[in-house]
C-alpha positions as CSV (number, residue, x, y, z in Angstrom):
1,M,101.0,18.1,37.1
2,G,100.6,15.1,39.7
3,V,101.3,11.5,38.5
4,D,98.0,10.8,39.1
5,Q,96.4,13.6,36.8
6,V,94.5,12.6,33.5
7,V,95.1,15.1,30.3
8,I,91.8,15.0,27.9
9,D,91.8,17.6,25.3
10,V,88.5,18.4,23.5
11,I,88.2,19.5,19.8
12,D,86.5,22.2,19.1
13,N,84.2,21.3,16.0
14,G,82.1,24.5,16.3
15,G,79.4,22.9,18.4
16,Q,77.4,25.1,20.8
17,W,78.2,23.1,24.0
18,T,82.0,22.6,23.4
19,H,82.7,24.7,26.4
20,R,80.6,22.3,28.7
21,E,82.4,19.2,27.6
22,W,85.7,21.1,28.7
23,R,84.0,22.6,31.8
24,M,82.6,18.9,32.9
25,L,86.2,17.1,32.5
26,R,87.3,20.3,34.9
27,Y,84.8,19.4,37.5
28,L,85.9,16.1,37.6
29,G,89.6,17.2,38.2
30,V,90.7,16.4,34.7
31,E,93.6,18.8,33.1
32,T,91.9,19.9,29.8
33,Q,91.6,22.6,26.7
34,I,89.9,23.3,24.4
35,L,91.5,23.2,20.4
36,P,90.4,24.5,17.4
37,N,89.9,21.2,14.9
38,N,92.7,22.5,12.3
39,T,95.2,22.1,15.3
40,P,98.0,19.7,13.3
41,V,98.5,16.3,15.5
42,E,102.1,16.5,16.2
43,E,101.3,20.0,18.0
44,L,99.1,18.1,20.4
45,R,100.3,17.9,23.7
46,E,100.9,13.9,25.6
47,L,97.3,12.6,26.3
48,D,95.4,10.5,28.1
49,G,92.4,11.1,26.0
50,L,90.6,12.9,23.6
51,I,87.0,14.5,22.6
52,L,85.8,15.1,19.6
53,S,83.3,17.7,20.2
54,G,79.9,18.0,18.1
55,G,79.9,21.0,15.6
56,A,77.5,22.9,13.1
57,A,79.1,21.1,10.0
58,R,76.9,18.6,8.3
59,V,78.9,16.0,9.0
60,G,76.6,13.4,7.2
61,L,76.8,14.8,4.2
62,T,80.3,16.6,3.8
63,G,82.2,13.8,5.4
64,K,84.2,16.4,6.7
65,L,85.7,17.5,9.8
66,G,89.3,19.5,10.5
67,N,92.0,17.3,11.3
68,C,89.6,14.5,13.1
69,A,90.7,11.5,10.9
70,D,94.6,12.4,12.3
71,Y,93.2,12.7,15.5
72,L,91.8,9.2,15.3
73,S,95.1,7.8,14.7
74,L,96.2,8.3,18.2
75,D,96.4,5.7,20.7
76,V,94.6,7.1,23.3
77,P,90.6,6.7,24.4
78,I,88.5,9.2,22.2
79,L,85.1,10.2,22.8
80,G,83.2,11.5,19.4
81,I,80.1,13.4,20.4
82,C,77.3,13.9,17.7
83,A,79.3,15.5,14.8
84,G,82.2,13.7,16.2
85,H,80.4,10.4,16.2
86,Q,79.3,10.5,12.8
87,F,82.5,11.5,11.6
88,M,84.3,8.5,13.9
89,A,81.4,6.1,12.3
90,R,82.5,7.2,8.4
91,H,86.2,7.0,9.2
92,Y,86.3,3.1,10.6
93,G,84.0,2.3,7.1
94,G,80.4,2.9,8.4
95,D,78.6,6.0,7.0
96,A,76.3,8.9,8.6
97,G,73.6,10.5,6.9
98,E,70.5,12.9,6.5
99,A,67.9,11.6,9.8
100,P,64.6,10.6,8.3
101,K,63.7,12.0,11.7
102,P,66.3,14.8,13.0
103,E,66.0,14.6,16.7
104,F,65.9,18.3,18.9
105,G,65.6,18.5,22.3
106,A,64.6,15.6,25.0
107,A,64.5,11.9,23.9
108,T,64.7,8.3,25.6
109,I,67.5,5.9,25.0
110,S,67.5,2.6,25.8
111,L,70.7,0.5,26.7
112,V,71.4,-2.7,24.1
113,G,72.7,-4.8,27.1
114,D,74.4,-3.2,29.9
115,G,75.5,-0.7,27.6
116,G,79.2,-1.1,27.9
117,P,81.7,0.9,30.3
118,L,80.3,4.5,28.8
119,F,77.3,3.6,31.0
120,Q,78.6,1.6,33.8
121,G,76.2,2.6,36.9
122,T,73.5,3.9,34.7
123,P,69.7,2.5,34.3
124,S,68.5,0.8,31.3
125,E,66.3,3.5,30.0
126,Q,67.6,7.6,30.3
127,T,66.6,11.0,28.7
128,V,69.4,12.4,26.8
129,W,69.5,16.0,25.2
130,E,69.4,15.8,21.4
131,S,70.3,18.3,18.5
132,H,70.9,16.6,15.3
133,N,70.0,16.6,11.7
134,D,72.6,13.7,10.6
135,E,73.0,10.5,12.5
136,V,75.2,7.2,11.8
137,T,73.6,5.0,9.5
138,V,75.6,2.0,9.2
139,T,77.7,1.2,12.5
140,P,81.6,0.6,11.3
141,P,82.7,-2.8,11.1
142,G,84.6,-3.8,14.8
143,F,81.7,-1.8,16.5
144,I,78.5,-2.4,18.2
145,E,75.4,-0.5,19.1
146,V,75.0,0.2,22.9
147,A,72.3,2.7,22.9
148,Q,69.4,3.4,20.7
149,S,66.1,5.2,20.5
150,E,62.9,5.4,18.5
151,S,63.9,7.2,15.8
152,C,67.5,6.7,16.0
153,R,69.2,3.1,15.7
154,V,72.9,4.0,16.9
155,Q,72.3,6.6,19.8
156,A,75.9,5.2,21.0
157,M,78.8,2.8,19.8
158,Q,81.9,1.5,21.1
159,N,84.5,-0.5,19.4
160,E,85.8,-4.0,20.2
161,D,88.8,-2.5,22.1
162,L,87.0,-0.3,24.0
163,N,89.0,2.5,23.1
164,R,86.6,4.5,20.7
165,F,83.3,5.3,21.5
166,G,80.7,7.7,19.9
167,L,77.6,9.3,21.4
168,Q,74.9,10.9,19.1
169,F,73.4,12.7,22.5
170,H,74.9,15.6,24.3
171,P,76.1,14.3,27.6
172,E,77.1,17.5,28.3
173,V,74.2,19.3,28.5
174,N,72.2,19.5,31.6
175,D,69.2,17.8,30.4
176,T,71.1,14.4,30.1
177,E,70.0,12.6,32.8
178,F,73.1,11.0,33.3
179,G,75.5,12.7,31.2
180,S,78.4,13.3,34.3
181,N,78.1,9.6,35.0
182,I,79.0,9.3,31.4
183,F,81.9,12.0,31.5
184,E,82.8,10.1,34.5
185,N,82.9,6.7,33.0
186,F,84.9,8.1,30.1
187,V,87.6,9.8,32.2
188,S,88.0,6.0,34.5
189,I,88.7,4.5,31.1
190,C,91.5,7.1,30.3
191,K,92.8,6.4,34.0
192,S,92.9,2.6,33.3
193,V,94.5,3.1,30.0
194,K,97.1,5.2,31.3
195,S,98.2,3.2,34.3
196,A,97.6,-0.4,32.2
């Protein structure tokens, strides 16, 4: 593995598109593998970043998602997608619950401000792909909302340290207009932390 090689693994929370997240990272030249969410944290290899995938579990109702709480103790950038995003919100003192208007299919999101580093180089309005019954209802302390839609206030969030990011939508799906840019930006964030 080269000195510049970035290692970002994907935690499989049972989502239907986890393989696409892995494939997107591979396309960007990242060393990556998919791991089940019951993998003990001490068995993880040395990582530069981690993705908590979406999942079939109703995290907003159960609050459970394998060993994801242990993974959030790691000192690397972490991106939570859909269920991973909802779990992250609850873990850090926010909340998630049943969405008043569940979203399935294409939706338009609007960035709040410049959208932060994850949305760098993307427009203030963009089409994304949604598939969720639950959503983040309370943003955790130390986090800000960086994207929203008409029916979901917390489409994306980031923490003050810029090493925890959450997305309600699925950037790995082709129908998300700037999904590859978002993945590229996350890889860049991991690279900058690695080289700091």
